[in-house]
BALOTOR-752317 format. One record per residue: residue in three letters; z negated, y, x negated of N, C-alpha, C in turn. Coordinates in steps of 0.2 Angstrom, whole numbers, plus 5000, padded with zeros to 4 digits. Layout:
REM BALOTOR-752317
<bator><residu>ALA</residu><n_Z>Z</n_Z><n_Y>Y</n_Y><n_X>X</n_X><ca_Z>Z</ca_Z><ca_Y>Y</ca_Y><ca_X>X</ca_X><c_Z>Z</c_Z><c_Y>Y</c_Y><c_X>X</c_X></bator>
...
This chain:
REM BALOTOR-752317
<bator><residu>MET</residu><n_Z>4711</n_Z><n_Y>5386</n_Y><n_X>5284</n_X><ca_Z>4711</ca_Z><ca_Y>5390</ca_Y><ca_X>5289</ca_X><c_Z>4718</c_Z><c_Y>5394</c_Y><c_X>5285</c_X></bator>
<bator><residu>THR</residu><n_Z>4723</n_Z><n_Y>5396</n_Y><n_X>5289</n_X><ca_Z>4730</ca_Z><ca_Y>5398</ca_Y><ca_X>5286</ca_X><c_Z>4728</c_Z><c_Y>5407</c_Y><c_X>5282</c_X></bator>
<bator><residu>ALA</residu><n_Z>4732</n_Z><n_Y>5408</n_Y><n_X>5278</n_X><ca_Z>4732</ca_Z><ca_Y>5416</ca_Y><ca_X>5278</ca_X><c_Z>4734</c_Z><c_Y>5420</c_Y><c_X>5284</c_X></bator>
<bator><residu>GLN</residu><n_Z>4738</n_Z><n_Y>5417</n_Y><n_X>5287</n_X><ca_Z>4741</ca_Z><ca_Y>5420</ca_Y><ca_X>5295</ca_X><c_Z>4736</c_Z><c_Y>5420</c_Y><c_X>5300</c_X></bator>
<bator><residu>GLU</residu><n_Z>4732</n_Z><n_Y>5414</n_Y><n_X>5299</n_X><ca_Z>4725</ca_Z><ca_Y>5416</ca_Y><ca_X>5303</ca_X><c_Z>4721</c_Z><c_Y>5420</c_Y><c_X>5302</c_X></bator>
<bator><residu>VAL</residu><n_Z>4718</n_Z><n_Y>5421</n_Y><n_X>5295</n_X><ca_Z>4714</ca_Z><ca_Y>5424</ca_Y><ca_X>5293</ca_X><c_Z>4717</c_Z><c_Y>5432</c_Y><c_X>5294</c_X></bator>
<bator><residu>ALA</residu><n_Z>4723</n_Z><n_Y>5433</n_Y><n_X>5293</n_X><ca_Z>4726</ca_Z><ca_Y>5440</ca_Y><ca_X>5295</ca_X><c_Z>4725</c_Z><c_Y>5443</c_Y><c_X>5303</c_X></bator>
<bator><residu>GLY</residu><n_Z>4727</n_Z><n_Y>5437</n_Y><n_X>5307</n_X><ca_Z>4724</ca_Z><ca_Y>5438</ca_Y><ca_X>5313</ca_X><c_Z>4717</c_Z><c_Y>5439</c_Y><c_X>5314</c_X></bator>
<bator><residu>ARG</residu><n_Z>4714</n_Z><n_Y>5437</n_Y><n_X>5312</n_X><ca_Z>4706</ca_Z><ca_Y>5438</ca_Y><ca_X>5314</ca_X><c_Z>4704</c_Z><c_Y>5444</c_Y><c_X>5312</c_X></bator>
<bator><residu>VAL</residu><n_Z>4706</n_Z><n_Y>5445</n_Y><n_X>5304</n_X><ca_Z>4705</ca_Z><ca_Y>5454</ca_Y><ca_X>5304</ca_X><c_Z>4708</c_Z><c_Y>5459</c_Y><c_X>5306</c_X></bator>
<bator><residu>SER</residu><n_Z>4715</n_Z><n_Y>5456</n_Y><n_X>5308</n_X><ca_Z>4717</ca_Z><ca_Y>5462</ca_Y><ca_X>5312</ca_X><c_Z>4713</c_Z><c_Y>5463</c_Y><c_X>5321</c_X></bator>
<bator><residu>ALA</residu><n_Z>4710</n_Z><n_Y>5457</n_Y><n_X>5323</n_X><ca_Z>4709</ca_Z><ca_Y>5457</ca_Y><ca_X>5330</ca_X><c_Z>4701</c_Z><c_Y>5461</c_Y><c_X>5327</c_X></bator>
<bator><residu>ALA</residu><n_Z>4698</n_Z><n_Y>5460</n_Y><n_X>5323</n_X><ca_Z>4690</ca_Z><ca_Y>5462</ca_Y><ca_X>5322</ca_X><c_Z>4692</c_Z><c_Y>5471</c_Y><c_X>5319</c_X></bator>
<bator><residu>SER</residu><n_Z>4696</n_Z><n_Y>5473</n_Y><n_X>5316</n_X><ca_Z>4697</ca_Z><ca_Y>5480</ca_Y><ca_X>5314</ca_X><c_Z>4699</c_Z><c_Y>5484</c_Y><c_X>5321</c_X></bator>
<bator><residu>GLY</residu><n_Z>4702</n_Z><n_Y>5481</n_Y><n_X>5325</n_X><ca_Z>4706</ca_Z><ca_Y>5486</ca_Y><ca_X>5330</ca_X><c_Z>4714</c_Z><c_Y>5487</c_Y><c_X>5330</c_X></bator>
<bator><residu>VAL</residu><n_Z>4717</n_Z><n_Y>5485</n_Y><n_X>5323</n_X><ca_Z>4723</ca_Z><ca_Y>5487</ca_Y><ca_X>5320</ca_X><c_Z>4727</c_Z><c_Y>5479</c_Y><c_X>5324</c_X></bator>
<bator><residu>MET</residu><n_Z>4732</n_Z><n_Y>5483</n_Y><n_X>5325</n_X><ca_Z>4737</ca_Z><ca_Y>5477</ca_Y><ca_X>5327</ca_X><c_Z>4740</c_Z><c_Y>5474</c_Y><c_X>5324</c_X></bator>
<bator><residu>GLY</residu><n_Z>4741</n_Z><n_Y>5467</n_Y><n_X>5323</n_X><ca_Z>4746</ca_Z><ca_Y>5463</ca_Y><ca_X>5317</ca_X><c_Z>4751</c_Z><c_Y>5461</c_Y><c_X>5320</c_X></bator>
<bator><residu>LEU</residu><n_Z>4756</n_Z><n_Y>5459</n_Y><n_X>5315</n_X><ca_Z>4764</ca_Z><ca_Y>5458</ca_Y><ca_X>5316</ca_X><c_Z>4766</c_Z><c_Y>5455</c_Y><c_X>5321</c_X></bator>
<bator><residu>GLU</residu><n_Z>4761</n_Z><n_Y>5450</n_Y><n_X>5324</n_X><ca_Z>4765</ca_Z><ca_Y>5446</ca_Y><ca_X>5329</ca_X><c_Z>4763</c_Z><c_Y>5448</c_Y><c_X>5337</c_X></bator>
<bator><residu>GLU</residu><n_Z>4757</n_Z><n_Y>5452</n_Y><n_X>5336</n_X><ca_Z>4757</ca_Z><ca_Y>5457</ca_Y><ca_X>5342</ca_X><c_Z>4762</c_Z><c_Y>5462</c_Y><c_X>5341</c_X></bator>
<bator><residu>LEU</residu><n_Z>4762</n_Z><n_Y>5466</n_Y><n_X>5338</n_X><ca_Z>4768</ca_Z><ca_Y>5471</ca_Y><ca_X>5337</ca_X><c_Z>4775</c_Z><c_Y>5468</c_Y><c_X>5340</c_X></bator>
<bator><residu>LEU</residu><n_Z>4777</n_Z><n_Y>5463</n_Y><n_X>5336</n_X><ca_Z>4784</ca_Z><ca_Y>5462</ca_Y><ca_X>5339</ca_X><c_Z>4783</c_Z><c_Y>5459</c_Y><c_X>5346</c_X></bator>
<bator><residu>SER</residu><n_Z>4778</n_Z><n_Y>5458</n_Y><n_X>5348</n_X><ca_Z>4777</ca_Z><ca_Y>5453</ca_Y><ca_X>5356</ca_X><c_Z>4777</c_Z><c_Y>5459</c_Y><c_X>5362</c_X></bator>
<bator><residu>LEU</residu><n_Z>4777</n_Z><n_Y>5467</n_Y><n_X>5359</n_X><ca_Z>4776</ca_Z><ca_Y>5471</ca_Y><ca_X>5363</ca_X><c_Z>4780</c_Z><c_Y>5473</c_Y><c_X>5368</c_X></bator>
<bator><residu>PRO</residu><n_Z>4781</n_Z><n_Y>5475</n_Y><n_X>5375</n_X><ca_Z>4786</ca_Z><ca_Y>5476</ca_Y><ca_X>5379</ca_X><c_Z>4790</c_Z><c_Y>5482</c_Y><c_X>5376</c_X></bator>
<bator><residu>ALA</residu><n_Z>4795</n_Z><n_Y>5486</n_Y><n_X>5380</n_X><ca_Z>4802</ca_Z><ca_Y>5488</ca_Y><ca_X>5377</ca_X><c_Z>4799</c_Z><c_Y>5497</c_Y><c_X>5375</c_X></bator>
<bator><residu>THR</residu><n_Z>4793</n_Z><n_Y>5497</n_Y><n_X>5380</n_X><ca_Z>4789</ca_Z><ca_Y>5505</ca_Y><ca_X>5378</ca_X><c_Z>4783</c_Z><c_Y>5503</c_Y><c_X>5380</c_X></bator>
<bator><residu>VAL</residu><n_Z>4777</n_Z><n_Y>5507</n_Y><n_X>5376</n_X><ca_Z>4770</ca_Z><ca_Y>5506</ca_Y><ca_X>5378</ca_X><c_Z>4766</c_Z><c_Y>5513</c_Y><c_X>5379</c_X></bator>
<bator><residu>ASN</residu><n_Z>4761</n_Z><n_Y>5512</n_Y><n_X>5379</n_X><ca_Z>4756</ca_Z><ca_Y>5518</ca_Y><ca_X>5382</ca_X><c_Z>4754</c_Z><c_Y>5521</c_Y><c_X>5376</c_X></bator>
<bator><residu>VAL</residu><n_Z>4752</n_Z><n_Y>5527</n_Y><n_X>5376</n_X><ca_Z>4750</ca_Z><ca_Y>5530</ca_Y><ca_X>5369</ca_X><c_Z>4744</c_Z><c_Y>5528</c_Y><c_X>5366</c_X></bator>
<bator><residu>VAL</residu><n_Z>4739</n_Z><n_Y>5524</n_Y><n_X>5370</n_X><ca_Z>4734</ca_Z><ca_Y>5521</ca_Y><ca_X>5367</ca_X><c_Z>4735</c_Z><c_Y>5514</c_Y><c_X>5361</c_X></bator>
<bator><residu>THR</residu><n_Z>4741</n_Z><n_Y>5510</n_Y><n_X>5365</n_X><ca_Z>4744</ca_Z><ca_Y>5505</ca_Y><ca_X>5362</ca_X><c_Z>4747</c_Z><c_Y>5506</c_Y><c_X>5356</c_X></bator>
<bator><residu>ALA</residu><n_Z>4751</n_Z><n_Y>5513</n_Y><n_X>5356</n_X><ca_Z>4755</ca_Z><ca_Y>5515</ca_Y><ca_X>5351</ca_X><c_Z>4750</c_Z><c_Y>5515</c_Y><c_X>5344</c_X></bator>
<bator><residu>ALA</residu><n_Z>4745</n_Z><n_Y>5521</n_Y><n_X>5347</n_X><ca_Z>4740</ca_Z><ca_Y>5521</ca_Y><ca_X>5341</ca_X><c_Z>4737</c_Z><c_Y>5515</c_Y><c_X>5338</c_X></bator>
<bator><residu>ARG</residu><n_Z>4735</n_Z><n_Y>5511</n_Y><n_X>5342</n_X><ca_Z>4733</ca_Z><ca_Y>5504</ca_Y><ca_X>5339</ca_X><c_Z>4739</c_Z><c_Y>5501</c_Y><c_X>5334</c_X></bator>
<bator><residu>ALA</residu><n_Z>4745</n_Z><n_Y>5503</n_Y><n_X>5335</n_X><ca_Z>4749</ca_Z><ca_Y>5498</ca_Y><ca_X>5332</ca_X><c_Z>4751</c_Z><c_Y>5503</c_Y><c_X>5326</c_X></bator>
<bator><residu>LEU</residu><n_Z>4750</n_Z><n_Y>5510</n_Y><n_X>5325</n_X><ca_Z>4748</ca_Z><ca_Y>5514</ca_Y><ca_X>5320</ca_X><c_Z>4742</c_Z><c_Y>5515</c_Y><c_X>5315</c_X></bator>
<bator><residu>GLY</residu><n_Z>4736</n_Z><n_Y>5512</n_Y><n_X>5318</n_X><ca_Z>4731</ca_Z><ca_Y>5511</ca_Y><ca_X>5314</ca_X><c_Z>4728</c_Z><c_Y>5519</c_Y><c_X>5315</c_X></bator>
<bator><residu>ILE</residu><n_Z>4728</n_Z><n_Y>5522</n_Y><n_X>5321</n_X><ca_Z>4723</ca_Z><ca_Y>5528</ca_Y><ca_X>5322</ca_X><c_Z>4721</c_Z><c_Y>5528</c_Y><c_X>5329</c_X></bator>
<bator><residu>SER</residu><n_Z>4716</n_Z><n_Y>5532</n_Y><n_X>5330</n_X><ca_Z>4714</ca_Z><ca_Y>5534</ca_Y><ca_X>5336</ca_X><c_Z>4718</c_Z><c_Y>5537</c_Y><c_X>5343</c_X></bator>
<bator><residu>ALA</residu><n_Z>4716</n_Z><n_Y>5534</n_Y><n_X>5347</n_X><ca_Z>4720</ca_Z><ca_Y>5538</ca_Y><ca_X>5354</ca_X><c_Z>4721</c_Z><c_Y>5545</c_Y><c_X>5353</c_X></bator>
<bator><residu>ASN</residu><n_Z>4714</n_Z><n_Y>5546</n_Y><n_X>5353</n_X><ca_Z>4713</ca_Z><ca_Y>5554</ca_Y><ca_X>5351</ca_X><c_Z>4717</c_Z><c_Y>5558</c_Y><c_X>5347</c_X></bator>
<bator><residu>LYS</residu><n_Z>4718</n_Z><n_Y>5555</n_Y><n_X>5342</n_X><ca_Z>4722</ca_Z><ca_Y>5558</ca_Y><ca_X>5336</ca_X><c_Z>4731</c_Z><c_Y>5557</c_Y><c_X>5339</c_X></bator>
<bator><residu>ALA</residu><n_Z>4732</n_Z><n_Y>5551</n_Y><n_X>5341</n_X><ca_Z>4739</ca_Z><ca_Y>5551</ca_Y><ca_X>5345</ca_X><c_Z>4739</c_Z><c_Y>5557</c_Y><c_X>5349</c_X></bator>
<bator><residu>TYR</residu><n_Z>4734</n_Z><n_Y>5557</n_Y><n_X>5353</n_X><ca_Z>4738</ca_Z><ca_Y>5562</ca_Y><ca_X>5359</ca_X><c_Z>4737</c_Z><c_Y>5569</c_Y><c_X>5356</c_X></bator>
<bator><residu>THR</residu><n_Z>4733</n_Z><n_Y>5573</n_Y><n_X>5350</n_X><ca_Z>4734</ca_Z><ca_Y>5578</ca_Y><ca_X>5346</ca_X><c_Z>4740</c_Z><c_Y>5579</c_Y><c_X>5342</c_X></bator>
<bator><residu>LEU</residu><n_Z>4742</n_Z><n_Y>5573</n_Y><n_X>5339</n_X><ca_Z>4747</ca_Z><ca_Y>5573</ca_Y><ca_X>5335</ca_X><c_Z>4755</c_Z><c_Y>5574</c_Y><c_X>5341</c_X></bator>
<bator><residu>ILE</residu><n_Z>4755</n_Z><n_Y>5572</n_Y><n_X>5347</n_X><ca_Z>4759</ca_Z><ca_Y>5571</ca_Y><ca_X>5352</ca_X><c_Z>4760</c_Z><c_Y>5580</c_Y><c_X>5354</c_X></bator>
<bator><residu>ARG</residu><n_Z>4754</n_Z><n_Y>5581</n_Y><n_X>5356</n_X><ca_Z>4754</ca_Z><ca_Y>5589</ca_Y><ca_X>5358</ca_X><c_Z>4757</c_Z><c_Y>5594</c_Y><c_X>5352</c_X></bator>
<bator><residu>ASP</residu><n_Z>4756</n_Z><n_Y>5591</n_Y><n_X>5347</n_X><ca_Z>4758</ca_Z><ca_Y>5596</ca_Y><ca_X>5342</ca_X><c_Z>4764</c_Z><c_Y>5596</c_Y><c_X>5339</c_X></bator>
<bator><residu>GLY</residu><n_Z>4766</n_Z><n_Y>5591</n_Y><n_X>5342</n_X><ca_Z>4774</ca_Z><ca_Y>5588</ca_Y><ca_X>5340</ca_X><c_Z>4775</c_Z><c_Y>5584</c_Y><c_X>5334</c_X></bator>
<bator><residu>GLU</residu><n_Z>4768</n_Z><n_Y>5582</n_Y><n_X>5331</n_X><ca_Z>4769</ca_Z><ca_Y>5580</ca_Y><ca_X>5324</ca_X><c_Z>4769</c_Z><c_Y>5571</c_Y><c_X>5324</c_X></bator>
<bator><residu>PHE</residu><n_Z>4770</n_Z><n_Y>5570</n_Y><n_X>5333</n_X><ca_Z>4767</ca_Z><ca_Y>5560</ca_Y><ca_X>5332</ca_X><c_Z>4774</c_Z><c_Y>5558</c_Y><c_X>5328</c_X></bator>
<bator><residu>PRO</residu><n_Z>4773</n_Z><n_Y>5553</n_Y><n_X>5322</n_X><ca_Z>4778</ca_Z><ca_Y>5550</ca_Y><ca_X>5320</ca_X><c_Z>4786</c_Z><c_Y>5547</c_Y><c_X>5324</c_X></bator>
<bator><residu>VAL</residu><n_Z>4785</n_Z><n_Y>5546</n_Y><n_X>5332</n_X><ca_Z>4787</ca_Z><ca_Y>5542</ca_Y><ca_X>5335</ca_X><c_Z>4790</c_Z><c_Y>5546</c_Y><c_X>5340</c_X></bator>
<bator><residu>VAL</residu><n_Z>4796</n_Z><n_Y>5546</n_Y><n_X>5343</n_X><ca_Z>4799</ca_Z><ca_Y>5551</ca_Y><ca_X>5349</ca_X><c_Z>4795</c_Z><c_Y>5548</c_Y><c_X>5355</c_X></bator>
<bator><residu>THR</residu><n_Z>4793</n_Z><n_Y>5552</n_Y><n_X>5360</n_X><ca_Z>4789</ca_Z><ca_Y>5550</ca_Y><ca_X>5365</ca_X><c_Z>4794</c_Z><c_Y>5552</c_Y><c_X>5370</c_X></bator>
<bator><residu>LEU</residu><n_Z>4791</n_Z><n_Y>5548</n_Y><n_X>5378</n_X><ca_Z>4796</ca_Z><ca_Y>5548</ca_Y><ca_X>5383</ca_X><c_Z>4789</c_Z><c_Y>5550</c_Y><c_X>5388</c_X></bator>
<bator><residu>PRO</residu><n_Z>4790</n_Z><n_Y>5557</n_Y><n_X>5390</n_X><ca_Z>4785</ca_Z><ca_Y>5561</ca_Y><ca_X>5392</ca_X><c_Z>4788</c_Z><c_Y>5560</c_Y><c_X>5402</c_X></bator>
<bator><residu>LEU</residu><n_Z>4786</n_Z><n_Y>5557</n_Y><n_X>5405</n_X><ca_Z>4787</ca_Z><ca_Y>5554</ca_Y><ca_X>5412</ca_X><c_Z>4781</c_Z><c_Y>5557</c_Y><c_X>5417</c_X></bator>
<bator><residu>GLY</residu><n_Z>4782</n_Z><n_Y>5562</n_Y><n_X>5419</n_X><ca_Z>4776</ca_Z><ca_Y>5568</ca_Y><ca_X>5423</ca_X><c_Z>4769</c_Z><c_Y>5567</c_Y><c_X>5418</c_X></bator>
<bator><residu>SER</residu><n_Z>4764</n_Z><n_Y>5565</n_Y><n_X>5421</n_X><ca_Z>4758</ca_Z><ca_Y>5564</ca_Y><ca_X>5419</ca_X><c_Z>4756</c_Z><c_Y>5558</c_Y><c_X>5414</c_X></bator>
<bator><residu>THR</residu><n_Z>4761</n_Z><n_Y>5555</n_Y><n_X>5413</n_X><ca_Z>4763</ca_Z><ca_Y>5548</ca_Y><ca_X>5408</ca_X><c_Z>4765</c_Z><c_Y>5549</c_Y><c_X>5402</c_X></bator>
<bator><residu>VAL</residu><n_Z>4764</n_Z><n_Y>5546</n_Y><n_X>5396</n_X><ca_Z>4768</ca_Z><ca_Y>5549</ca_Y><ca_X>5390</ca_X><c_Z>4770</c_Z><c_Y>5542</c_Y><c_X>5386</c_X></bator>
<bator><residu>ARG</residu><n_Z>4776</n_Z><n_Y>5538</n_Y><n_X>5387</n_X><ca_Z>4778</ca_Z><ca_Y>5533</ca_Y><ca_X>5385</ca_X><c_Z>4781</c_Z><c_Y>5533</c_Y><c_X>5378</c_X></bator>
<bator><residu>VAL</residu><n_Z>4779</n_Z><n_Y>5527</n_Y><n_X>5374</n_X><ca_Z>4782</ca_Z><ca_Y>5528</ca_Y><ca_X>5367</ca_X><c_Z>4787</c_Z><c_Y>5521</c_Y><c_X>5367</c_X></bator>
<bator><residu>PRO</residu><n_Z>4793</n_Z><n_Y>5523</n_Y><n_X>5364</n_X><ca_Z>4797</ca_Z><ca_Y>5517</ca_Y><ca_X>5362</ca_X><c_Z>4796</c_Z><c_Y>5511</c_Y><c_X>5358</c_X></bator>
<bator><residu>THR</residu><n_Z>4795</n_Z><n_Y>5505</n_Y><n_X>5357</n_X><ca_Z>4793</ca_Z><ca_Y>5501</ca_Y><ca_X>5353</ca_X><c_Z>4796</c_Z><c_Y>5501</c_Y><c_X>5348</c_X></bator>
<bator><residu>ALA</residu><n_Z>4802</n_Z><n_Y>5501</n_Y><n_X>5350</n_X><ca_Z>4808</ca_Z><ca_Y>5502</ca_Y><ca_X>5342</ca_X><c_Z>4807</c_Z><c_Y>5505</c_Y><c_X>5339</c_X></bator>
<bator><residu>GLY</residu><n_Z>4805</n_Z><n_Y>5512</n_Y><n_X>5340</n_X><ca_Z>4802</ca_Z><ca_Y>5517</ca_Y><ca_X>5337</ca_X><c_Z>4796</c_Z><c_Y>5517</c_Y><c_X>5331</c_X></bator>
<bator><residu>LEU</residu><n_Z>4791</n_Z><n_Y>5514</n_Y><n_X>5336</n_X><ca_Z>4787</ca_Z><ca_Y>5509</ca_Y><ca_X>5330</ca_X><c_Z>4788</c_Z><c_Y>5506</c_Y><c_X>5326</c_X></bator>
<bator><residu>TRP</residu><n_Z>4791</n_Z><n_Y>5501</n_Y><n_X>5329</n_X><ca_Z>4793</ca_Z><ca_Y>5496</ca_Y><ca_X>5323</ca_X><c_Z>4798</c_Z><c_Y>5499</c_Y><c_X>5317</c_X></bator>
<bator><residu>LYS</residu><n_Z>4800</n_Z><n_Y>5505</n_Y><n_X>5319</n_X><ca_Z>4805</ca_Z><ca_Y>5509</ca_Y><ca_X>5314</ca_X><c_Z>4800</c_Z><c_Y>5513</c_Y><c_X>5309</c_X></bator>
<bator><residu>VAL</residu><n_Z>4795</n_Z><n_Y>5515</n_Y><n_X>5310</n_X><ca_Z>4792</ca_Z><ca_Y>5519</ca_Y><ca_X>5308</ca_X><c_Z>4787</c_Z><c_Y>5515</c_Y><c_X>5304</c_X></bator>
<bator><residu>LEU</residu><n_Z>4784</n_Z><n_Y>5509</n_Y><n_X>5306</n_X><ca_Z>4781</ca_Z><ca_Y>5505</ca_Y><ca_X>5303</ca_X><c_Z>4784</c_Z><c_Y>5500</c_Y><c_X>5298</c_X></bator>
<bator><residu>GLY</residu><n_Z>4791</n_Z><n_Y>5501</n_Y><n_X>5298</n_X><ca_Z>4796</ca_Z><ca_Y>5497</ca_Y><ca_X>5293</ca_X><c_Z>4797</c_Z><c_Y>5489</c_Y><c_X>5295</c_X></bator>
<bator><residu>VAL</residu><n_Z>4796</n_Z><n_Y>5487</n_Y><n_X>5301</n_X><ca_Z>4795</ca_Z><ca_Y>5481</ca_Y><ca_X>5305</ca_X><c_Z>4803</c_Z><c_Y>5480</c_Y><c_X>5306</c_X></bator>
<bator><residu>GLU</residu><n_Z>4806</n_Z><n_Y>5475</n_Y><n_X>5305</n_X><ca_Z>4812</ca_Z><ca_Y>5472</ca_Y><ca_X>5309</ca_X><c_Z>4809</c_Z><c_Y>5469</c_Y><c_X>5316</c_X></bator>
<bator><residu>GLY</residu><n_Z>4813</n_Z><n_Y>5471</n_Y><n_X>5321</n_X><ca_Z>4812</ca_Z><ca_Y>5468</ca_Y><ca_X>5328</ca_X><c_Z>4816</c_Z><c_Y>5463</c_Y><c_X>5328</c_X></bator>
<bator><residu>PRO</residu><n_Z>4813</n_Z><n_Y>5459</n_Y><n_X>5334</n_X><ca_Z>4816</ca_Z><ca_Y>5453</ca_Y><ca_X>5334</ca_X><c_Z>4823</c_Z><c_Y>5451</c_Y><c_X>5334</c_X></bator>
<bator><residu>ALA</residu><n_Z>4827</n_Z><n_Y>5448</n_Y><n_X>5332</n_X><ca_Z>4833</ca_Z><ca_Y>5448</ca_Y><ca_X>5331</ca_X><c_Z>4838</c_Z><c_Y>5449</c_Y><c_X>5339</c_X></bator>
<bator><residu>SER</residu><n_Z>4842</n_Z><n_Y>5452</n_Y><n_X>5339</n_X><ca_Z>4844</ca_Z><ca_Y>5454</ca_Y><ca_X>5346</ca_X><c_Z>4849</c_Z><c_Y>5447</c_Y><c_X>5348</c_X></bator>
<bator><residu>ALA</residu><n_Z>4848</n_Z><n_Y>5447</n_Y><n_X>5357</n_X><ca_Z>4849</ca_Z><ca_Y>5440</ca_Y><ca_X>5359</ca_X><c_Z>4858</c_Z><c_Y>5441</c_Y><c_X>5359</c_X></bator>
<bator><residu>HIS</residu><n_Z>4862</n_Z><n_Y>5446</n_Y><n_X>5358</n_X><ca_Z>4868</ca_Z><ca_Y>5447</ca_Y><ca_X>5358</ca_X><c_Z>4871</c_Z><c_Y>5447</c_Y><c_X>5353</c_X></bator>
<bator><residu>ALA</residu><n_Z>4868</n_Z><n_Y>5446</n_Y><n_X>5346</n_X><ca_Z>4870</ca_Z><ca_Y>5445</ca_Y><ca_X>5338</ca_X><c_Z>4872</c_Z><c_Y>5440</c_Y><c_X>5336</c_X></bator>
């Protein structure tokens, strides 16, 4: 088993998002997915959003809150996939 396979299994078992999954996210995600990427509970994420302390800019859309994936990547120090126009 490779180190990457081990890391993937550890991530899956712990509920924390691995790099491959993080890089495959769509342009925006819901708060639960963003919380998983950050390694915190959804309740903690909603509390941080309510208190204006969530580390990523959020997009309130009526009763829904979306989190831009590029913001997650930046906070986590992850370089997103290369732009198709680069």
